[in-house]
ZAKE-896880 format. One record per residue (C-alpha): residue number from 1; residue in three letters; x, y, z. Coordinates in pm, whole numbers, plus 50000, padded with zeros to 5 digits. Layout:
ZAKE-896880
+-----+--------+-------+-------+-------+
| num | residu |     x |     y |     z |
+-----+--------+-------+-------+-------+
| NUM |    ALA |     X |     Y |     Z |
...
+-----+--------+-------+-------+-------+
//
This chain:
ZAKE-896880
+-----+--------+-------+-------+-------+
| num | residu |     x |     y |     z |
+-----+--------+-------+-------+-------+
|   1 |    MET | 48292 | 52083 | 49418 |
|   2 |    LYS | 48169 | 51739 | 49519 |
|   3 |    ALA | 48203 | 51669 | 49890 |
|   4 |    ARG | 48471 | 51416 | 49974 |
|   5 |    ASP | 48633 | 51249 | 50271 |
|   6 |    ILE | 49010 | 51203 | 50292 |
|   7 |    LEU | 49170 | 50892 | 50438 |
|   8 |    HIS | 49527 | 50882 | 50563 |
|   9 |    CYS | 49646 | 50519 | 50555 |
|  10 |    ASP | 49963 | 50419 | 50738 |
|  11 |    LEU | 50095 | 50064 | 50766 |
|  12 |    ASP | 50202 | 50022 | 51129 |
|  13 |    ALA | 50573 | 49943 | 51183 |
|  14 |    PHE | 50567 | 49825 | 50822 |
|  15 |    PHE | 50907 | 49661 | 50775 |
|  16 |    ALA | 50892 | 49492 | 51113 |
|  17 |    SER | 50529 | 49386 | 51059 |
|  18 |    VAL | 50621 | 49217 | 50731 |
|  19 |    GLU | 50901 | 49027 | 50905 |
|  20 |    GLN | 50674 | 48919 | 51189 |
|  21 |    ARG | 50406 | 48813 | 50944 |
|  22 |    ASP | 50646 | 48603 | 50738 |
|  23 |    HIS | 50834 | 48450 | 51032 |
|  24 |    GLN | 50616 | 48303 | 51303 |
|  25 |    GLU | 50910 | 48281 | 51543 |
|  26 |    TYR | 50936 | 48664 | 51547 |
|  27 |    ARG | 50577 | 48727 | 51650 |
|  28 |    GLY | 50534 | 48883 | 51992 |
|  29 |    ARG | 50908 | 48955 | 52014 |
|  30 |    PRO | 51094 | 49285 | 51973 |
|  31 |    VAL | 51209 | 49318 | 51611 |
|  32 |    ILE | 51444 | 49584 | 51475 |
|  33 |    VAL | 51498 | 49632 | 51103 |
|  34 |    GLY | 51805 | 49836 | 51023 |
|  35 |    GLY | 52174 | 49853 | 50946 |
|  36 |    SER | 52467 | 49687 | 51114 |
|  37 |    PRO | 52576 | 49831 | 51451 |
|  38 |    GLU | 52938 | 49788 | 51343 |
|  39 |    ALA | 52872 | 50013 | 51042 |
|  40 |    ARG | 52691 | 50272 | 51256 |
|  41 |    GLY | 52358 | 50172 | 51109 |
|  42 |    VAL | 52027 | 50322 | 51218 |
|  43 |    VAL | 51686 | 50174 | 51290 |
|  44 |    ALA | 51465 | 50176 | 50979 |
|  45 |    ALA | 51164 | 50031 | 51162 |
|  46 |    CYS | 51087 | 49848 | 51485 |
|  47 |    SER | 50798 | 49644 | 51617 |
|  48 |    TYR | 50572 | 49773 | 51892 |
|  49 |    GLU | 50735 | 49520 | 52127 |
|  50 |    ALA | 51067 | 49702 | 52069 |
|  51 |    ARG | 50907 | 50045 | 52105 |
|  52 |    ARG | 50809 | 49962 | 52461 |
|  53 |    PHE | 51181 | 49969 | 52545 |
|  54 |    GLY | 51220 | 50315 | 52390 |
|  55 |    VAL | 51347 | 50205 | 52049 |
|  56 |    HIS | 51237 | 50429 | 51761 |
|  57 |    SER | 51314 | 50493 | 51396 |
|  58 |    ALA | 51641 | 50675 | 51310 |
|  59 |    MET | 51794 | 50568 | 51643 |
|  60 |    PRO | 52148 | 50424 | 51613 |
|  61 |    VAL | 52119 | 50045 | 51604 |
|  62 |    ARG | 52392 | 50014 | 51866 |
|  63 |    ARG | 52189 | 50230 | 52107 |
|  64 |    ALA | 51872 | 50034 | 52027 |
|  65 |    LEU | 52041 | 49704 | 52114 |
|  66 |    ASP | 52175 | 49855 | 52436 |
|  67 |    ILE | 51825 | 49939 | 52562 |
|  68 |    CYS | 51665 | 49628 | 52410 |
|  69 |    PRO | 51933 | 49356 | 52407 |
|  70 |    GLU | 51684 | 49075 | 52337 |
|  71 |    ALA | 51571 | 49237 | 52011 |
|  72 |    ILE | 51596 | 49047 | 51683 |
|  73 |    LEU | 51802 | 49257 | 51440 |
|  74 |    LEU | 51719 | 49204 | 51072 |
|  75 |    PRO | 51860 | 49364 | 50756 |
|  76 |    VAL | 51640 | 49585 | 50540 |
|  77 |    ASP | 51486 | 49394 | 50248 |
|  78 |    PHE | 51355 | 49676 | 50030 |
|  79 |    ARG | 51266 | 49450 | 49739 |
|  80 |    ARG | 51028 | 49244 | 49951 |
|  81 |    TYR | 50882 | 49550 | 50122 |
|  82 |    ARG | 50816 | 49717 | 49786 |
|  83 |    GLU | 50640 | 49405 | 49663 |
|  84 |    VAL | 50416 | 49392 | 49970 |
|  85 |    SER | 50353 | 49767 | 49944 |
|  86 |    GLY | 50235 | 49717 | 49587 |
|  87 |    ARG | 49990 | 49451 | 49701 |
|  88 |    VAL | 49853 | 49686 | 49966 |
|  89 |    ARG | 49809 | 49958 | 49706 |
|  90 |    ARG | 49610 | 49720 | 49488 |
|  91 |    VAL | 49369 | 49676 | 49778 |
|  92 |    TRP | 49333 | 50054 | 49801 |
|  93 |    GLU | 49269 | 50077 | 49426 |
|  94 |    ARG | 48958 | 49862 | 49467 |
|  95 |    PHE | 48802 | 50140 | 49673 |
|  96 |    THR | 48915 | 50456 | 49489 |
|  97 |    PRO | 49138 | 50563 | 49200 |
|  98 |    GLU | 49231 | 50882 | 49386 |
|  99 |    ILE | 49546 | 50779 | 49572 |
| 100 |    GLU | 49842 | 50998 | 49662 |
| 101 |    VAL | 50131 | 50779 | 49771 |
| 102 |    VAL | 50349 | 50953 | 50030 |
| 103 |    SER | 50597 | 50672 | 50099 |
| 104 |    ILE | 50631 | 50295 | 50080 |
| 105 |    ASP | 50392 | 50254 | 50375 |
| 106 |    GLU | 50173 | 50565 | 50365 |
| 107 |    ALA | 49914 | 50722 | 50134 |
| 108 |    TYR | 49616 | 50956 | 50117 |
| 109 |    LEU | 49292 | 50835 | 49959 |
| 110 |    THR | 48974 | 51022 | 49874 |
| 111 |    VAL | 48622 | 50881 | 49875 |
| 112 |    ASP | 48273 | 51031 | 49848 |
| 113 |    GLY | 48176 | 51260 | 50134 |
| 114 |    GLY | 48001 | 51081 | 50416 |
| 115 |    THR | 48148 | 50740 | 50326 |
| 116 |    GLY | 48494 | 50781 | 50479 |
| 117 |    LEU | 48450 | 50589 | 50803 |
| 118 |    ALA | 48275 | 50296 | 50637 |
| 119 |    ALA | 48537 | 50281 | 50361 |
| 120 |    ALA | 48820 | 50300 | 50613 |
| 121 |    ALA | 48679 | 50009 | 50811 |
| 122 |    GLU | 48645 | 49799 | 50496 |
| 123 |    ILE | 48997 | 49885 | 50375 |
| 124 |    ARG | 49153 | 49802 | 50710 |
| 125 |    ALA | 48963 | 49473 | 50726 |
| 126 |    ALA | 49068 | 49381 | 50370 |
| 127 |    VAL | 49437 | 49448 | 50437 |
| 128 |    SER | 49420 | 49246 | 50758 |
| 129 |    ARG | 49229 | 48957 | 50600 |
| 130 |    GLU | 49420 | 48934 | 50272 |
| 131 |    LEU | 49771 | 49044 | 50369 |
| 132 |    ASN | 49773 | 48991 | 50747 |
| 133 |    LEU | 49918 | 49337 | 50812 |
| 134 |    PRO | 49813 | 49608 | 51060 |
| 135 |    LEU | 49688 | 49933 | 50905 |
| 136 |    SER | 49583 | 50254 | 51079 |
| 137 |    ILE | 49351 | 50497 | 50901 |
| 138 |    GLY | 49253 | 50853 | 50985 |
| 139 |    VAL | 48944 | 51009 | 50830 |
| 140 |    SER | 48856 | 51377 | 50784 |
| 141 |    VAL | 48785 | 51647 | 50527 |
| 142 |    ASN | 49148 | 51752 | 50476 |
| 143 |    LYS | 49493 | 51593 | 50479 |
| 144 |    LEU | 49607 | 51755 | 50803 |
| 145 |    LEU | 49320 | 51633 | 51019 |
| 146 |    ALA | 49326 | 51291 | 50851 |
| 147 |    LYS | 49696 | 51251 | 50935 |
| 148 |    VAL | 49646 | 51356 | 51297 |
| 149 |    ALA | 49349 | 51120 | 51323 |
| 150 |    CYS | 49565 | 50838 | 51186 |
| 151 |    GLY | 49818 | 50898 | 51463 |
| 152 |    LEU | 49539 | 50879 | 51718 |
| 153 |    ALA | 49413 | 50554 | 51562 |
| 154 |    LYS | 49744 | 50369 | 51607 |
| 155 |    PRO | 49803 | 50088 | 51628 |
| 156 |    ASP | 49579 | 49911 | 51378 |
| 157 |    GLY | 49269 | 50125 | 51420 |
| 158 |    VAL | 49035 | 50371 | 51248 |
| 159 |    LYS | 48950 | 50719 | 51378 |
| 160 |    ALA | 48777 | 51026 | 51239 |
| 161 |    LEU | 48864 | 51385 | 51327 |
| 162 |    TRP | 48618 | 51639 | 51189 |
| 163 |    PRO | 48651 | 52021 | 51199 |
| 164 |    ALA | 48388 | 52037 | 51473 |
| 165 |    ASP | 48611 | 51813 | 51689 |
| 166 |    VAL | 48913 | 52046 | 51673 |
| 167 |    PRO | 48857 | 52237 | 52002 |
| 168 |    GLU | 48790 | 51927 | 52213 |
| 169 |    VAL | 49019 | 51673 | 52045 |
| 170 |    LEU | 49300 | 51854 | 51863 |
| 171 |    TRP | 49372 | 52155 | 52083 |
| 172 |    PRO | 49456 | 51962 | 52405 |
| 173 |    LEU | 49721 | 51756 | 52219 |
| 174 |    PRO | 50093 | 51843 | 52231 |
| 175 |    ALA | 50203 | 52079 | 51955 |
| 176 |    ARG | 50429 | 51804 | 51819 |
| 177 |    VAL | 50131 | 51618 | 51672 |
| 178 |    LEU | 50122 | 51877 | 51394 |
| 179 |    PRO | 50325 | 51784 | 51085 |
| 180 |    GLY | 50642 | 51991 | 51069 |
| 181 |    VAL | 50672 | 52057 | 51442 |
| 182 |    GLY | 50982 | 51859 | 51540 |
| 183 |    PRO | 51144 | 51811 | 51880 |
| 184 |    LYS | 51356 | 52125 | 51859 |
| 185 |    SER | 51066 | 52345 | 51745 |
| 186 |    ALA | 50846 | 52201 | 52020 |
| 187 |    GLU | 51114 | 52278 | 52278 |
| 188 |    ARG | 51148 | 52636 | 52157 |
| 189 |    LEU | 50771 | 52681 | 52150 |
| 190 |    ALA | 50749 | 52555 | 52508 |
| 191 |    GLY | 51000 | 52825 | 52596 |
| 192 |    ILE | 50743 | 53092 | 52501 |
| 193 |    GLY | 50456 | 52911 | 52673 |
| 194 |    VAL | 50318 | 52731 | 52366 |
| 195 |    VAL | 50282 | 52366 | 52467 |
| 196 |    THR | 49958 | 52242 | 52315 |
| 197 |    VAL | 49800 | 52278 | 51974 |
| 198 |    GLY | 49542 | 52506 | 52135 |
| 199 |    ASP | 49822 | 52730 | 52264 |
| 200 |    LEU | 49960 | 52753 | 51912 |
| 201 |    ALA | 49617 | 52835 | 51767 |
| 202 |    ALA | 49565 | 53121 | 52014 |
| 203 |    ALA | 49917 | 53267 | 52032 |
| 204 |    PRO | 49989 | 53609 | 51872 |
| 205 |    VAL | 50154 | 53562 | 51534 |
| 206 |    GLU | 50429 | 53809 | 51626 |
| 207 |    LEU | 50519 | 53594 | 51926 |
| 208 |    LEU | 50537 | 53282 | 51709 |
| 209 |    LYS | 50762 | 53446 | 51451 |
| 210 |    GLY | 51050 | 53439 | 51695 |
| 211 |    VAL | 51039 | 53059 | 51684 |
| 212 |    LEU | 50873 | 52965 | 51356 |
| 213 |    GLY | 50972 | 53259 | 51141 |
| 214 |    ASN | 50776 | 53316 | 50821 |
| 215 |    ALA | 50598 | 52982 | 50866 |
| 216 |    SER | 50412 | 53110 | 51172 |
| 217 |    VAL | 50087 | 53181 | 50987 |
| 218 |    ALA | 50091 | 52840 | 50818 |
| 219 |    PHE | 50149 | 52661 | 51149 |
| 220 |    GLN | 49873 | 52857 | 51315 |
| 221 |    ARG | 49633 | 52758 | 51036 |
| 222 |    SER | 49730 | 52397 | 51097 |
| 223 |    ALA | 49661 | 52441 | 51468 |
| 224 |    GLN | 49313 | 52560 | 51373 |
| 225 |    GLY | 49259 | 52245 | 51166 |
| 226 |    LEU | 49277 | 52429 | 50834 |
| 227 |    ASP | 49445 | 52275 | 50530 |
| 228 |    ASN | 49371 | 52356 | 50166 |
| 229 |    ARG | 49623 | 52120 | 50006 |
| 230 |    ASP | 49470 | 51941 | 49710 |
| 231 |    PHE | 49532 | 51606 | 49547 |
| 232 |    PRO | 49745 | 51581 | 49234 |
| 233 |    PRO | 49542 | 51499 | 48922 |
| 234 |    VAL | 49465 | 51130 | 48887 |
| 235 |    ARG | 49655 | 50969 | 48601 |
| 236 |    LYS | 49489 | 50671 | 48444 |
| 237 |    ALA | 49694 | 50356 | 48451 |
| 238 |    ARG | 49856 | 50260 | 48122 |
| 239 |    SER | 49896 | 49897 | 48221 |
| 240 |    VAL | 49816 | 49640 | 48490 |
| 241 |    SER | 50081 | 49388 | 48582 |
| 242 |    GLU | 50178 | 49113 | 48824 |
| 243 |    GLU | 50515 | 48945 | 48860 |
| 244 |    THR | 50673 | 48694 | 49095 |
| 245 |    THR | 51041 | 48656 | 49185 |
| 246 |    PHE | 51099 | 48307 | 49318 |
| 247 |    PRO | 51312 | 48262 | 49632 |
| 248 |    GLN | 51486 | 47976 | 49447 |
| 249 |    ASP | 51518 | 47915 | 49074 |
| 250 |    VAL | 51230 | 47705 | 48937 |
| 251 |    ALA | 51273 | 47426 | 48681 |
| 252 |    ASP | 50916 | 47289 | 48700 |
| 253 |    ARG | 50704 | 47412 | 48408 |
| 254 |    ASP | 50382 | 47327 | 48589 |
| 255 |    GLN | 50477 | 47560 | 48872 |
| 256 |    ILE | 50541 | 47841 | 48623 |
| 257 |    LEU | 50202 | 47779 | 48459 |
| 258 |    ALA | 50031 | 47772 | 48799 |
| 259 |    THR | 50197 | 48105 | 48884 |
| 260 |    LEU | 50087 | 48252 | 48549 |
| 261 |    MET | 49731 | 48143 | 48622 |
| 262 |    ALA | 49733 | 48316 | 48960 |
| 263 |    GLN | 49876 | 48631 | 48802 |
| 264 |    ALA | 49624 | 48627 | 48516 |
| 265 |    GLU | 49336 | 48593 | 48761 |
| 266 |    GLU | 49465 | 48889 | 48960 |
| 267 |    VAL | 49524 | 49108 | 48653 |
| 268 |    GLY | 49179 | 49021 | 48516 |
| 269 |    TYR | 49020 | 49106 | 48850 |
| 270 |    ARG | 49195 | 49443 | 48860 |
| 271 |    LEU | 49090 | 49521 | 48504 |
| 272 |    ARG | 48726 | 49444 | 48580 |
| 273 |    ALA | 48739 | 49637 | 48907 |
| 274 |    GLY | 48869 | 49941 | 48718 |
| 275 |    GLY | 48616 | 49911 | 48435 |
| 276 |    THR | 48889 | 49863 | 48173 |
| 277 |    LYS | 48993 | 49605 | 47917 |
| 278 |    ALA | 49332 | 49529 | 47764 |
| 279 |    ARG | 49435 | 49476 | 47405 |
| 280 |    THR | 49790 | 49349 | 47467 |
| 281 |    VAL | 49936 | 49085 | 47699 |
| 282 |    THR | 50308 | 49073 | 47772 |
| 283 |    LEU | 50496 | 48784 | 47929 |
| 284 |    LYS | 50807 | 48870 | 48131 |
| 285 |    LEU | 51053 | 48590 | 48195 |
| 286 |    ARG | 51388 | 48598 | 48374 |
| 287 |    PHE | 51627 | 48306 | 48353 |
| 288 |    ALA | 51872 | 48180 | 48614 |
| 289 |    GLY | 52153 | 48384 | 48462 |
| 290 |    PHE | 51941 | 48702 | 48499 |
| 291 |    ARG | 51876 | 48727 | 48125 |
| 292 |    THR | 51528 | 48877 | 48095 |
| 293 |    ILE | 51292 | 48867 | 47796 |
| 294 |    THR | 50949 | 49014 | 47726 |
| 295 |    ARG | 50716 | 48878 | 47458 |
| 296 |    SER | 50376 | 49023 | 47367 |
| 297 |    VAL | 50061 | 48939 | 47177 |
| 298 |    THR | 49783 | 49179 | 47077 |
| 299 |    PHE | 49420 | 49067 | 47070 |
| 300 |    LEU | 49170 | 49144 | 46796 |
| 301 |    GLU | 48932 | 49251 | 47072 |
| 302 |    ALA | 49010 | 49397 | 47416 |
| 303 |    THR | 48945 | 49169 | 47714 |
| 304 |    ASP | 48924 | 49172 | 48092 |
| 305 |    SER | 48900 | 48794 | 48125 |
| 306 |    GLY | 49159 | 48620 | 48338 |
| 307 |    VAL | 49105 | 48306 | 48132 |
| 308 |    ALA | 49189 | 48488 | 47807 |
| 309 |    LEU | 49492 | 48650 | 47966 |
| 310 |    TYR | 49616 | 48315 | 48094 |
| 311 |    ARG | 49570 | 48143 | 47756 |
| 312 |    ALA | 49773 | 48415 | 47586 |
| 313 |    ALA | 50048 | 48416 | 47851 |
| 314 |    CYS | 50060 | 48036 | 47853 |
| 315 |    GLU | 50108 | 48025 | 47475 |
| 316 |    LEU | 50383 | 48288 | 47495 |
| 317 |    PHE | 50557 | 48087 | 47765 |
| 318 |    GLN | 50539 | 47764 | 47567 |
| 319 |    ARG | 50693 | 47938 | 47265 |
| 320 |    HIS | 50965 | 48137 | 47443 |
| 321 |    SER | 51042 | 47953 | 47766 |
| 322 |    GLY | 51382 | 47831 | 47655 |
| 323 |    ARG | 51573 | 47606 | 47893 |
| 324 |    PRO | 51497 | 47605 | 48268 |
| 325 |    PRO | 51541 | 47713 | 48539 |
| 326 |    TRP | 51360 | 48043 | 48570 |
| 327 |    ARG | 51396 | 48314 | 48833 |
| 328 |    LEU | 51099 | 48544 | 48761 |
| 329 |    VAL | 50774 | 48533 | 48568 |
| 330 |    GLY | 50516 | 48807 | 48516 |
| 331 |    ILE | 50216 | 48920 | 48312 |
| 332 |    LYS | 50135 | 49273 | 48195 |
| 333 |    ALA | 49807 | 49384 | 48035 |
| 334 |    SER | 49835 | 49707 | 47836 |
| 335 |    GLY | 49657 | 49901 | 47567 |
| 336 |    LEU | 49381 | 49971 | 47818 |
| 337 |    THR | 49044 | 50094 | 47704 |
| 338 |    GLU | 48717 | 50174 | 47878 |
| 339 |    TRP | 48503 | 50107 | 47577 |
| 340 |    GLU | 48413 | 49783 | 47406 |
| 341 |    GLN | 48494 | 49766 | 47036 |
| 342 |    LEU | 48245 | 49597 | 46804 |
| 343 |    SER | 48406 | 49317 | 46611 |
| 344 |    LEU | 48308 | 49051 | 46359 |
| 345 |    ALA | 48587 | 48829 | 46491 |
| 346 |    PRO | 48506 | 48560 | 46749 |
| 347 |    SER | 48517 | 48716 | 47095 |
| 348 |    LEU | 48792 | 48625 | 47339 |
| 349 |    ASP | 48517 | 48629 | 47599 |
| 350 |    ARG | 48287 | 48413 | 47388 |
| 351 |    ASP | 48230 | 48169 | 47672 |
| 352 |    GLU | 47943 | 48330 | 47863 |
| 353 |    LYS | 47974 | 48066 | 48132 |
| 354 |    THR | 48334 | 48175 | 48199 |
| 355 |    ARG | 48227 | 48539 | 48228 |
| 356 |    ARG | 47951 | 48449 | 48474 |
| 357 |    VAL | 48195 | 48245 | 48682 |
| 358 |    GLU | 48445 | 48532 | 48691 |
| 359 |    SER | 48170 | 48775 | 48790 |
| 360 |    ALA | 48062 | 48547 | 49073 |
| 361 |    ILE | 48422 | 48507 | 49190 |
| 362 |    ASP | 48466 | 48886 | 49183 |
| 363 |    GLY | 48173 | 48923 | 49420 |
| 364 |    LEU | 48309 | 48659 | 49657 |
| 365 |    ARG | 48656 | 48812 | 49656 |
| 366 |    ALA | 48523 | 49160 | 49725 |
| 367 |    ARG | 48328 | 49032 | 50022 |
| 368 |    TYR | 48552 | 48762 | 50171 |
| 369 |    GLY | 48903 | 48828 | 50038 |
| 370 |    ARG | 49119 | 48744 | 49739 |
| 371 |    GLN | 49196 | 48384 | 49837 |
| 372 |    VAL | 48841 | 48271 | 49908 |
| 373 |    VAL | 48820 | 48087 | 49574 |
| 374 |    PHE | 49067 | 48009 | 49295 |
| 375 |    LYS | 49133 | 47750 | 49024 |
| 376 |    ALA | 49278 | 47415 | 49133 |
| 377 |    ARG | 49586 | 47454 | 48915 |
| 378 |    ARG | 49708 | 47732 | 49142 |
| 379 |    LEU | 49774 | 47464 | 49406 |
| 380 |    MET | 50086 | 47384 | 49203 |
| 381 |    ARG | 50238 | 47715 | 49322 |
| 382 |    ARG | 50513 | 47673 | 49580 |
| 383 |    ASP | 50644 | 48032 | 49605 |
+-----+--------+-------+-------+-------+
//
């Protein structure tokens, strides 16, 4: 089996970080995202400024406000967080197709052995530069050590934890750093003299069974840094899409076309990065009354050109736009293929100058970020 490194990526205080990023007045202040204290809501996420007061996830909001009265309490906006999470995942996809999503703010990635630390540094820098979000990444040869390393890297850092580091780095840590060892288990383990990970690794299995039951052997393997969990098989994407929900209904056609151009550029970039082309383009359009339509066109020849995608989406919009205003617009490229079909028909990518420009832009984006260069029409966007 080919050697590989595993990265555990975790967006720090994700919900709160999104709020602080999008609202300058919240930066540097304690932020709590959660339910209403009157409805016995709990904390979904909190900024590091709030954590200094002892606030943590799953704490009753009323208790959190008692210990941190100056905190800014915000409702959970799952739709926005899912959208941002999707944008983060698209950054990860530029580095590897092998991604196991654990939650909205957490995933495991695999890269070639020996490249993990360099890849982690690049991924963290890309997320910071392009999305202005903190990301911690742990690197190792298995999921367990990568997750522990990620915890040690917080906040907003990168750290490796290799098997050879286990005695000096992992064993002195509290047993609670191991996944699955909660507060109650840690308290019961302390009652039999098992306080650190090293204690757990060295304890007799029969002693541990009184606390951990049949899971004792598995926990002891974890304490030794052993983990043979594999990744699920990678499923190839069937489509690549981008969509935008506007904060206010839009009646300006030029703004819709500018948004379509930005989406087409992004979809084209993702197709080229994945070595695929698309045969079908679908326009998704939602009107003010929430009526939603999709309209598609299939090419004679598959393409990965953002220009071709935009032309097709633009034509679909002109034909099916109906009466404004519009609430959402999106583009989907489907019918993906990794091979290039020979055709006697004129190529959608016939303009070699366009292809060279897109290739040059791809290189600039990969090095300096997605917004380093874009077409002037995108300046019409106001979302």
